[in-house]
N, C-alpha and C positions, 0 to 999 in steps of 0.2 A: 734596553732603549728607553730615556726618558720620555714620560708622557706629556703630550701640550694640554697646556689648561685653558689658556687665553690665546687666543689668536685673529690678531690683526693683520686684515689684508687689503692693503689698498684703501684702507678707512680713511673717510673725510666728513665732517660735520660743520652745518653751517646754522647757526640761530635764524629763525624767521626774522627776528628783530634785527640782525646784523647784515652789513652788505657782501661781508668777505667771509670764507668759511675761517673758525676759530681752529679747527684741525685738518690738516692737509697730507693725505696718502701717508698714513699711518702704517708701517710694515714690521710688527714684531710680534714674537712668540714667547708665552711664557710660561715656564714648567712647571710640574707638580713639584713641592717641595721647595721651590726657590725663594729667596728673598731677594725683592728688586727695590731699589730706592728710585725715585724720581724726582730730580731736581731741575728748577729754573726758574728764571727771573719772574716776579708778579706780572700776570696776562700774558703768560708763555703758553697756556691752555695744558697747565697739569690739572687743575681743578677739573675741566672740561672732560679730560680723559678720565679722571677718577668717576665723574658722573655717568660717564659711557659704561663703564664697569658694574656701577651698582644698580643701573636701570633708571637713574633719576634722567637720564637721556635716554629714550626719546619720550619717556612717560609722564615725566614732569616737565622738565623743558623740551618746548618743541623745537624742531628743525629740520633740517633736509640730512639724510645719511646717504653716502656712495659707499660701496666697497662693503668687505663683510667684515664683522666681530663676532667669533664665537666663542662660548664659553661653556666647557666640559663639552665642544663637539656640536652645540645648538646656537643658533644664530639669535643674537640677542634680541632683536629687533621684530622677532616671531615668537619673543615669550611675553609673558606678564611682568609687572614690577613684582609683585608675591613670590614668582618663580624662581626671578632672579634674586631676591633677597634671603632665599633657600640657598643660593650658590654663594653669594658675597654677602660677608657683613662687614658692616662700614663703622668704624669707631672716628666718632667727630672730633676737633679741635676744642669743641665747647662741651665737655661731658654734660653739664647742665642742660642745655637742650637735648639731651637723646633719654633723659630719667622720664618714666612715665609712672611708676611703682612709688609706692608711701616708703614703702622700707626697701632694703639692700634685697630682701629674698625676693620681695614682689617685683621688683623690676628686673632680676636676674630671668624670673619663671614667666613674663610677660609673654613672650612667642608661644612659649610652651601650652599657656592658658587659650589663646588665640586657636591654637592647633587640638583644643582639645584632648592633650595628654593625660592620662590617669593619674589622679593626686600622688598615688605611692611613687609611681614611676618619675613624676614631674620633681618629687620633693630630693629623689635620688640623685635625679640629675643636676638640680640646682646645688645639691650639698657637693657633688664631685667636681662641678666648675669651681665652686667658689673657693675651694680647698685648691685648685690650680691655680689661681690667680690669690691666695692667701688673704680670701676675705671671709673666710667661714665662722669668723668669730665675729661679724659684724651685721649677720642676715635682719636682725631686728632694728637696725639703726636706720635712721632717714638717709636717703642719697647725700641731702644738702647739709648734713653735720660733718661730712666725711672733709679729708684733707683733697686738695688736689689729685696727689698721686692715687688715693685708694678711689676717687671718684673715676678715674681714668681706669683702673682694674674693675669696678663694677661695670662699665662700660664694654670693655673687653669680655666681661664673663656673660653679658646679654645678648652679645653676639655671637659667643663661641658655645650657648648652650644649646641652637640649632644644629650643631655639627657641620656648620659650614666648612666648605673646602678651601676658600679664599678669603682672608682677612685683610682689609684696606684700610689703612690708618693715614687721615688727613690732619696734617701737623699734630703728631701727637705731642709734642712736645712745647709747644708755644704757651703754655699758661701755666709751666711746671718750674719749679725751682731746680738747681742744676743738679743734684745728689739724687731726686725722685725722678727726672729726665734719663738720669743713668740707669737708676731701677728700671725705668720704663721700657727702655731698650734691651734689659737683659732678659725683662720678662718675656716681650715680644720673641727673643732668641730661643729662651726655655721652651715657648709653646711650640714654635716653629719644630726645636730637636724633637720634643714629645709627639706631636701630632702629626708632621711632616705635612702642615700645610701651606701652600702659598702665600708668601706675604708681601703687599705692595705697600710701602711707605713713602707719604710725599710730605716733605720737610724741607725747612729752610738750613734748618741747623745741621749740615753736614757732617761737621766732625763729631758731632754727638751721636749721631746714628751710627757711624762707624767706631762706634764703642766696642760693637761687636760684628761680626764678620756677614757682612753682604755679598751677594754672589754677583749683583750686577748692578750698574748704575744707568738710568736712561736721563741724559741730559735733554729737555726740551726747550724750544724757545720758536716763537713764531707759529704756534701749532704743529710744528715739526719735530723728529727725534735727530736730535745733531750728532749723539753719540752714543752708542750703545756699547757699554765695556766693562771689564772687573774694576773693581776700584783700584788695582795698582794702574791699569792702563789709562784710565781717566785721571789719576791725580800726575802718572808722568806726561801726561798731555799738557798743552797751556788752554784746556778747553772752557776750564771753569772761569780763569781770568778772563777770557775772550766773550763768556755769556754774562758778565757781571755777577758772579755767583761766587760765594766766599768759600777761599781754599781753607784747609785746616792751617792753624796758626804756625806748627811749626814746620809744616812745606814752605809758607811765605818767609819762614825766619832762615830757612836754607836757601832760598832763591835771593835773598838778601846778601847770603854769605857767597855767593856765585856757585852754590853746590848744585850740580844738574840732579833732577829728580828723574829717575832712571825705574822701569818695573822691577827690574832684578833687585832693587833696594828694598821692596816690599813698602813701599810709602803709604799703605792704607791706615795705617794704626802706627802710633808714637811708640807702641810695645814691637810692634815687628819689623820698623824701620831699623836699615843697616847703613848707618854713616862711615864705616869702615874706612879709613884713608882720608876722609875730610874733615877730621876733628880740627885739625890746623887752620884750614880755610874758617871754620865758625869761630875759634877763639880769635882769629887776625880779625875779623869783621867785628866781634865783640869790642875789642881793645880799640879799634877804630872809630867807635863810635863816642862821639865828644859826651863828658858826664854832663849836664844842663847846669846852670848856674843856679842854686838853691833861691827861689823868691823868699823876700821877707813876707811873713804873714800881714795881710792887711788887717784893720780892724774889725773887731767881732762883731757880726750885726745881727746875728741871732745867737741865744743863749738859753739853752734848755737846761734847766736846775731840777732833778729828782723827780722827774715828772712819773706819776704812778697811776693806774686806770683800771677799772673792772666794769664790765657791762652791767653784771648783776649782781656786784657788791662780794660775790664770792670768790670767782675767780679770776685773780689778776692777769691783764692782759699786758700791762706795761708795769714792770718794777723799778721805779727809783732809776731813771735814764735820765743821764746827763752828758751834752756833748755842746759843743760851740761850732757855729759855721762863721766864715770870715767874709768879710764885703768882696764882692766879684769872685767868688770861690764857685767850682763846678765840683760836687760830691755827691758819692752815690750811698744810698741805703740799701743793704742786703740783707738777707735772712731767708731761713727754710719758709713755705708756706704756712701760714698761721701764727708766723713769729711777733706779728705786733706791726710791721711796717706801714701798712696801709690805717692802723686806728692812729698811730704817731701824727699821719698825715691829716687825718680828721680831727684830730684835735688842735693842732696849728692852725688850721683855719677856722675852727669853731664849730664843725659839725657835731663835736664830743666835747663835754667839760672833763677835764682833769679832775682825780680823786684829790692830787695833792702835787705840789711842785710848782714852778714856775715859768713862765715864757715870756722873755725879753728880746726886743725888738729894739736896737741902738741903745739897749740901756734900759728900757722904759717895759714894764712889767703890761702886757696886754691882756690879762685877765677878765677884766671890763668891757672889753670891747665888743661890738656885735659882730654877726658873720659879715655882713654889709660893710663895717667899718675895715675888719681885717682883710678884706679881699683886694683892701685898695693898699695893704702892707704885704701879704702872702697871697700869692696866685695860685691856683691848683688847677691842673690841667688832667684829666683822667684818660684811663687807658685808651677807652672806644671812643672816637668823637662826637659818633651818633647818639652819645648819651648826652651831650653838651648841649648839640646845637637844637634850638627852638626856632630860628626864622627859616623863611625861604631863600631870602638873598644875602649874600656876602656881605656885601656892606652894613644891611641892618643888623647881622648876627653880631659883628666886631663892633657896631655903635649901641648895642643893648645896653651894657652896662652904664654908660655916660648917659644916655638916654633915659634911664632909672634914676639917674643921679642929678638929673633936671640941669646938666650941662648946656650951654648955651649953643645954638643949633650950628652957627659959624666954628664955634671952639670944638664941635663935635666932629664936624669935617675936617678940619686940620689935623686932630688928631688919627682920625681914623686912615685919612691919607698918609700921616706919616707912617704908622705902623703898618699899612699895607706894603709900602716900600719895602721898610725893613724886612717883614715878613716875605717877600717876595711875590706878592698876591696884585700887585697895583694894574696888572693886565686886566684882572679880574671881577673889578670893581663894580661891574653892573651884571655880573654873571648870577646864575641861581647856583645854590650849595648842591642840588643835586646833578650837576652837571662834572663834579671835582672828582678827582680820584680819593682813593682812601688819605694818601700821604698828602695830598692838599686841605682835605679836611681838618687833618690834625692841624696843619699850620692855621687854618682859621681858627680853631679853637686854642692856638698859644695867641693868635693876635686879638682873640677877644678879651683875654686875660692882660696880655701886655697894654694894651690901651688904657687900663686903668692905672698903667705905671707903677706896678708893684715893687717892693724892694727886693722880695724873694718869689720866685718862681719854682712849685714842685711840681714834677711830672711822674706821673704813676706808669710804669712800663712804657716809655716814648716808643719802643721799636717792635714790641711784641706783634708776631707775624707778620714782619715787615721783611721783603728781600733783602739781600746787601744792598743793591742798589739803593731803594726806598729807604733802608735803614742809614745810610751813607748820607744819602740827603737832608735827612731830620738831623743826624747828629751834627753834620758839618753846619747847618744852620743854626742851631743851640751853641754850637760852639762859637759862631761868629756872633752870636748875641753877648756871651759868657764873655769874650774879648772886648766888646762894647761896655763891659762893666755889670752885666746881669748875673745877680747871685742865682744859681741853678742849683737845685735839690733833685736829685732822680731817684726814684725807688725801683728798684729793676731787679731780675734773675738773669740777667744776660750778662755773664763774665767777660763776653769781648769789651761790649758798652764802658762797662766798669775800668776794665785795663787801660782800652784805649782812650777815655775821654775824662774820665775822672781822676785826679792824683791821688784823691785822697777817698777812702769808705769807713764806713760806720757800719758795724755788722750787729745786728739783732737777733738772738735767739732765746726762744722761750719768755719775751716780753723783755728780756734783759739786754744791756749794751754788753758785749764781749771784747768788743776790738774796735780801733780806731786808728787807723793807720793808714801808709801808703796801698794803694791798690796792689802793686806788685807785691808788698810784704805779706798781704792777706792771703794772696792766691800760692803763696809759698808755705803758709803755716798750716802745718797738718791739724794740730789741734782747734783751732779756729774753724778751719774748713768741715771737718767730723761735727763740729757742734753746731753749725750752721747751715748744715746741708750744701754747702758750695762744693766747687770741684777742683781740683788741682790743674792750673793750666798746663798745657803740653808743652809751652816753651819752657817750664822748669824741668821737665823729663828730658827734654834737648839739650838742656845744658849740663844736665849731668852723663848724657851720651858722649858731649863733647868735652868731659873731663874739665868743666869749669866750676869752680866750687862756688863762686858767687852768683847763685843760682836766681836770687831775688833782683840781684843788678843786671843779671843778664837780660830778664824779662820787663825791666824799666827801660834797659838802652832799647829794647825793639820797640816799646811804645814810642818812644822819644825819636826814634827811626823813621817809624810807619807816620807818626804826625808830619813830620818835615817831608815825606816822600807826598803825602795826600796835599798840604800845602804848594808843592811844587806843581802837581797835577792840576790843581785849582787856578 
């Protein structure tokens, strides 16, 4: 008989600062050795559920608890946060926020030092755990020198060294490139199989987590568990669409082709799904989608010529990078963590100076322009809106760039009002920024750049950590800007975004441009995928399952069809 590890019994929780409970009557049991995925839109209660497990509720975030939550048979509200930390190890979305040691070895050993574990025993434990996560050759490195995937491994080792029975992962894929994310899911799976730990994963990227087997999916919304089922049960229902959660792309494509998704088909992964007998339906759908008329390229607005750069004069970060961006285009720049994508954007806006090469905007070299002058030509929106906001009120934040430039007060008001309308912020003109959601803050940062009327807008990871609803909201807003003529460049790890919204993609690997092609062709090109740590789209595999030879064309037609569906919905 399976041993219950986590038991919620009619459990509700209300923050003291809230008028309504965040969690309502939760009844669910998780068993030893299970791997459970929790999904739900932003604000659904997922994070609150996680904080109840690791003890942040009620010990850090105060509120009223009713009902019962037992871990290993012990009532959590009767424990303390230290005791719970020995039961539940949490790996945060932001690994940097979890590091305390100056070296990898120190960081992994931190909790053992706190427990006064003898040095010889400590070294043995650190060595064993670091080998498990493949970081034993990096014990002397600083955690901050590591790649995104390596940081994740160190965070994991830091919680595993305590030999906790439950591992809780909060958005483990949010900051990782696609291939590193895939490796992270494989590592979590390996650890579960080796140690029989109970694994709880909270993640928006459902298809990526299902790269390895998951026992159950809990669908959460409005503080309630809407469904608790196997991946096959969940995908065969319509629950994900109803709750605004992104289905795997191959499931969406099959639905477009009028193929019924049933449990017996094993839809949990593209490698397990059986579409026998439905191939003609998929083929018919593919041939029925009209091929779009190829648009003529607009004039070149940005011309990057032979750009090279190094921070220390020794290790090159960018090597002889050249490509062009056309006026009114929406383009993705992708590549592995540390490939040089963000460095390229810093050079474009003048935060760094290229070692050699040229940047031309409308045929004019911008080498001698200051950061302030470049901001009027090329605007950049950072990943985290909180890093860009410096004012209390929305209006003041959007107006700031114009105020600095000495623009007349009436002209500032006219331009800010105009941009607020475009960005859907007009109703919030006199609001404080603190009253906004994350997605609305993102719009404020975009508006603060757009008000300067830049020719080119660069966005760094515009959808990181967003649920499907907010992702769609931000991306449809950017698409509407693009349709009004705004040239947009996106630096992203999100293959869905790249496929859906940017017809063309530039791929950078180890500082070199290795591809410049349609997004569909790039995500069906094995060589580029491997070099740049990308991941083949499941649509590519679906095309092969349906005996369609033109896989890249199949992917492209899915994108075009989905664009039409979304336009119709809006």
